N, C-alpha and C positions, 0 to 999 in steps of 0.2 A: 573261521579262525578260532576254534575251540581252545587252542593252547595259548590264546592271547587275552589279556585282561588289562583294563585301564582302571587305576584306582588313585585316590589322593596320595600325595607324597607324605611320607612319615619320617620321623627322626632317624630311624635305622637305615634310611635310603641315602643319607648324605654322602657317605664314602663313595658309593657308586656314582652319584650325581656329579660330585667334584671330579672324579677320575674321568668320566665321560666328557665333561665340559672342558677339562684340560686337554684331552686328546683331540677334541674337535677344534679348539681355538688357540691353544698356546703358540703354535708355530706361526700364526698370523698376527699375534699380538692382541687378540681380542678376548683372551681369557680374563675373567673378572675375579676369580678367587672365591673361596667359600663364604667369606663374610658378606660380600655383595650379593651372592646367590641367595643366601639365607635371608637377607633383608628383603628381597623381592618376594620370597615365599611368605615372610611375616606380613607383608603388605596385603596379601590375598591368598591365604592357605586353601580356600575353596576353589581356586582356579589353577592349582599347581598339581600336576599328575605324574604318575610313574606308569610305564608300560612293562607288564610282565609278559614275557614271550618264551615259549618252549621251556618253561621251568626256570627261567633266569631273568635277570634285569635286562630289559630290552631298550630302555630309553626313558626320557623324561621331558616334560613340558612345564615351563614357568610362564604364567600370565598374571597380569595385574591391571586394575583400573588405572588409566592414565589419560590425561587430556588429549583429545584428538589433535593430530598434527604435532605432537610432542612425544618424546620417548626418554626412557631412563638413560643417563650417562653411564657408560660402562665403567668409568673410573670412580664412580660414587655409589655408596650404599643408599638405599631408600630410607628416608627419615620416618615416613608415615604413609599410609594409604591415601591416595588422592581420589575421592569419589567422583563419579562422572558417568557418562553414558557410553564411553569407549573402553573396550577391553583390549589391552596390548599384549600380544603374544611375544613375550620377551625372548624366549629361548626354547628350541625344540631340537633335541639330539637323539638320534637312534643309534644304538650300539652297532658296530660294524658287522657283527655276526647276524644281525636281524635286518640289515638293509636290503632293499630290492624286493620287499614284500608288500609295499603299500602301507606300511605302518605309520609313516609320518602323516599321510592323508587321513588315516583312521584317528590318530590323535588330534589332528586339526579339526576333524569333524566332531569329535567329542567336545573340544573346546567351543566350537560354534554352537552346539546344542546347549552346553552349559551357559554360554553367553546369552543365547536366546531366552532360556528359562529365567535368567536373572534380569532380563529386559535391557541388556546392553543394545545400543543402536548400531554400533560399528565395532569392527575388529581392526586392529592395526598391527604392524610389525615392521622391522627393519630387515630387509634382505641383505645378507652378507655372503661372501664366498661365491658370488655368481649365481645365487639361488633365485633370482628374480623370475626366471622362466618357470620354475617349479611353482612358485606362489601365484603367478599369473594363471596357471592351469587350475589352481584351486580357488579362483575367483577374486583374488586381490588385484588392485589396480595401483600401478606405480604413481607416486606423487613426487617426482624428482625436484620440484620447486621447494619442497619442505627441507629446510636446513637441519642437519644432524650434528650432534656433538662430535668433535674431532676424534673421540675415542673409537668410533666405528670405522674410521679409515675413509679414503676417498671414493671407493667403489660402492659403498652401501647406499641403499635406496629405501626410502620410506614408502610403505604400501598400506592400502586401506581396503576393507571389505565390509559391506553391509551384511549382517547376519541373516537377513531375509533375502529371498530370491531377487527382489527388486529394491533399488535404493529409493528412499523418499526424501533425502536431503540433497538439494540442488548443488551444494558444495561437493558432494561425492560424485555427482553426475559428470562434472567437468574434470577430466584428468589430463589437462594440457601437458603435452610433451611425453605422455606415457608411452613406453616402448616395451616390447617383449624382448627380454635378453636372450 
């Protein structure tokens, strides 16, 4: 994919990020708005990326350190970074024109490599819009017993992945009730 590049998110990217986020989430009530998105970037600018694809803006990924088995509330901005050993993939959106090319997997892999280099022990996310099956194929395990803020809606599922091929934390080994969606 020589026409594809992943780089850190920059100030001039925000119009595209906000537009993509709105198009992905507004209809379902999950859109956070620019202030909340920027707060997540401020919490961890080294783990927020943009995808350039075929000469244009192809997507973005926002991730930040967050305690394992917890996640940001979509209705609240981040006050500050929360140090820890878990890196939370908060948002990943691929532009419609770039979908179907494996670019979400490419961005997730880039985040995993970044997390491994920074010595995070786990990656987490909240699967929305029925995306649990996709994340399962990428190595995440559903943790449906983890309560989520109401802002995610009733269908959202918390998921965890160790950044290494094998988990070393017994809490990650048991995924009671995990189902592939």
